[in-house]
N, C-alpha and C positions, 0 to 999 in steps of 0.2 A: 852618342850625341843624338838628341831629339831632332826628328825631321822637321824642317821648317816648311817644306813643300810637300804635300801629301796628295797623290792622285785619288779621285773618288770615282767609283763606278756605279752608275745608276742602274738599278735592277727593279723589276716590278715587286717581286716578293721572295727572291732567292738569295738574299744577302748572306744568311747563315750557311747555305749549301755552298755558295761560291767561295766564301772564305775557307771553309773546311777543305774544299777541293784544291784550291791554290797552296794552302799551307802544307797539304799532303803531297801534291804532285811536284811542287817546286822546292819545298823545304822551308818551314817557318813556323810561326806561332800566332795564336789569337791574342790580342792585347786587351780588348775591352768591347763590351756590347752596351748600346744604349737603346732605350725604348720609347715608343710613342706614349703620350699622356694616358693615364688610366681613367682620368676624370672627364675626358671630352673626346670628340672626334678629331680628325686631322685631314689635311688636304689630300693625302694619298689615298684615302678610303681604306687604309689598313685597319685592322681591329685595334681597339683601345688596349694599351698595354703590350702590343706586339713589338717585335724587334724593329728598331729604326735603322741602326747602323751597326756594323761590325768592323772594329779597327783590327788589322792584322799586319804582320811583317813577313816578307819572303826575301831571303838572302840580303838582309840589310835595307831593303826598301819598304817603307811603311805605306799602306793603302787603306782605303775606306771602301767597304761595300754598303751601299745605301738601298733601303727598300723604299724607293720613290713612288711606287704605284704607277698609275697611268695606264694608257692603252697602246703603249709602244711608240708614242710620238718622239721619244728620244732614243734613237736606235744607235747602238754602239757600232762604230765602223773603224777602219784602219787609220784614220787620220791621227789618232793618238795610239800608239802601241808600246810595247815594252821589249827592249833588247834583254836577252839573257846571255851573258858572256860566259862561256865554258872553257875549261882548260884542254879539252881534247875532242876529237871527232867522235869517239864512242860515247863521250859524256853528252855531246849534242843529240846523238840518236836516242839515248835514254831519256833525256828531257822531252824530246819530240813525242816519243811513245807515251810518256805520262800525260802530256797535255792534249794529245790528238784524239782521244777517245770521244766520240760524238762531235768531233770538230770538222772544220773545213780548212783543207790544206791550201794555202796560197802559193807556196813555193816548197816543193819536196826537199827532204834532206839530199844534199849533193855538194859537189866541189863547185865553187863559184870564184870569180876573179878577186872578190874581197875576202874570202875565207875558204880554208880547205874543207870546211863543213858548215853548212848553213841550212836553216829551214824557217819558213814563215807560216804559222798556223793561227787560224781564228778559232778560238776554243768554243765549247758548248754554250758559253754565255755571251759569246760575240767579241770577246776581248782578244786582240792580236798580239802574238809573241814572236819576236825574231830571235832565234836561237843560233848562236854563232860561236865557233871555235876561235879563241884568240890567245895571245901570248900574256894577257894580263893575269896577274896572280889571283887566285881564288874565283869565286862565282859572283857576278854582279847583275842586279836587275836596274835597267836604265830606262826612264821614260823617253819616248821619241815622238816628235811633232812632224807630221807629214803635211806640208803645205800643198793642198790640192784644191780642185774645184775653183771657185772664185778667188781663193787665196794662193793659187799656184804661183810660184816665183817670188814669194815674199819672205822666204826663210831668213835670208841674210838681214833684211830690214827688221824682222821681228827679233831676231838674236841680239842686234845692236840696241834695239829699244829695251828689251828685258834686261840685258846686262848693265845698262846705264841706270835702270830703275831700281833693281834689287841690290842689296849689299852682297859682299862675298861672291861676286859673280864675274865671269870673264868668258871670252871666246877662245877655245883652245886650239882647234884645227878646223880648216875648212877645205874640202875638195870640191871641185867644180866640174859640171859637164863640159866636155870639149866638143869640137866640131865633128869628131868621129864617134861620139856617143849618141845614144838614142834620145837622151833628155835635152832640155832647152839649154843651148850653149851659154856658159858663164854663170848659170844658176847653180844652187847648192845641190851637189849630188849626195853628200854626207858631211856633216859638221858635228863636232863636240863642243859643248859649252857647259858652263856651271851657273847655276842659280842658287843663291843662298846655300853654297857648298854642296848642292845636289847635282851630280852629273846628269846631263841631258844630251839628246841627240836632236838634230833638226835636219830636214831634207825637203827639197822641192820635188814633187812627184815628176817622174820622168815622162809621163803620158797624161792625157786628160782623164780625170776620174770623176764619177758621179756623186762623190761625197766630199764633205769638209767637216770642220770642227762642229761640235754640238755639245749640249748639256750632258749627254750621255757619258762623256768622260771629261771631268773637270779637274782643276788643279786647286787644292785648298792651300792657302797661305795662313799659317798659324802665327798671329801677330801678338807682339808683347804688350801693346798698350793702345789707347784710342789714337794717339798721334800717328802710329804706324798704320792703323786702319784707315785713317783719313787720308794719309798721303798716298797709300796704294790705291785705295778706292777712286780718289779724285783723278789719279793719273791713268788708271786702266779703263775708266768709263769715258775718258776723253776720246771721242771718235767711236766709242763703243756703245753698249746698251746695258743700263742697270736693270736688276731684277730683284727678286724678293729674298730675304733672309741672308744677305751678304753675297749673293750670286751676282755675276755680271758676265757679259761677253765683251772682250776688248776689241780694238780696232782691227784685229786680225781674225776675229770670230772665235778665238779660244776662250773657253768658259773657266772662270776663276771663282772661288769662294774666299772672300776675305773675312776671316773670322778670328776671334780671340783664341789664344793658345789655351785659355782656361775653359773653353767650351766643352772639351771632353769631360773634364772634372764635373762641371754642372750637369751634363746630360747622363752621367754614369753613377752619380751619387745614389746611395741607398735610400736617401730621403725622397720618396716618390712624390710627395706634395711639392718639394722644391723643384724637382724635375719638371713637373707639370707647369708650374708658374713660369719657369725659364722658357719652356716651349711656347707657352701662350704669349709671353712678352716678345719672343723673337718673330712670331708670325706676321705682325703688321710692318716689321722693318724692312727697309731697303738696305742702306748702309747700316751696319750693326753699331749700336750704342752700348758700350760696355757698362756704363754706370746704371743703365736701366735694367740690364740683365743681372747685375750684382744685386740691385735692390730686389728684383724678383726672387733671386735665390735665397735672400734673407727673409723674404716675406714681408717687406717694408712698404709695398705698394700693391694695389689691386687693379689699377688702370694703367695701361701701357700705350704709349704713342709710338709713332715711327719717327726715325731720325732723318 
């Protein structure tokens, strides 16, 4: 099944290295690579024709590594992390060893109340992985949202909002902090929910944290048509903040990219002129206009406006 929601990791210029590292360390494969235009410059400052994105899959979870450029203004932090569920304690230790080279350990491998073996590591690229022994069959990679900073305490509100907005979605389990816990009483200690058939985790931070959600880790939604783009864009920007090229931050500060499912095909075609036209058509847009991108791919128009 094609992933509907695909996390995107913003890097300066290490997309290829990061995708190779993750597929080797966790187990997976490279799916596709897209490139900046060869005919013109780009906002990232990366060389013309260089790698723009690498699409890859690890243990069933699709992700994108993006060469976004910049000067580190979008810094990856643990507000979005990834659970890796393993079948045994030794498997946790092996995965921790594979991911921890050049990394920062947030919680070392040990036995905790929620798992016989658990570790939390922030890897060499800044991405956080929570590796946990569970009874679940197989190995799964699950995106996790940590509501911290100014968003602390809003995990349940966000889950209710998201599961009503997206199809094939539901809240599965919620455990809360109690008066005997270190966290805020009644708030979400750990919850499982599903968005567009994608398993997710949500938590309220137990303590004050100096970070919250940012563009450094965003969630792409691969939309079937313009009607779906319009509906999700309009809903998620209400109380949020629109940005460029289909990006937005919602009312909780979570960054999303509302994009056509066909974007990958347009950006990875062997027709370099068509790729360049689509890229140039995309740049002025806020909410994405599929018809304009289709026309650009066909070479039917030379002037593009924003939607």
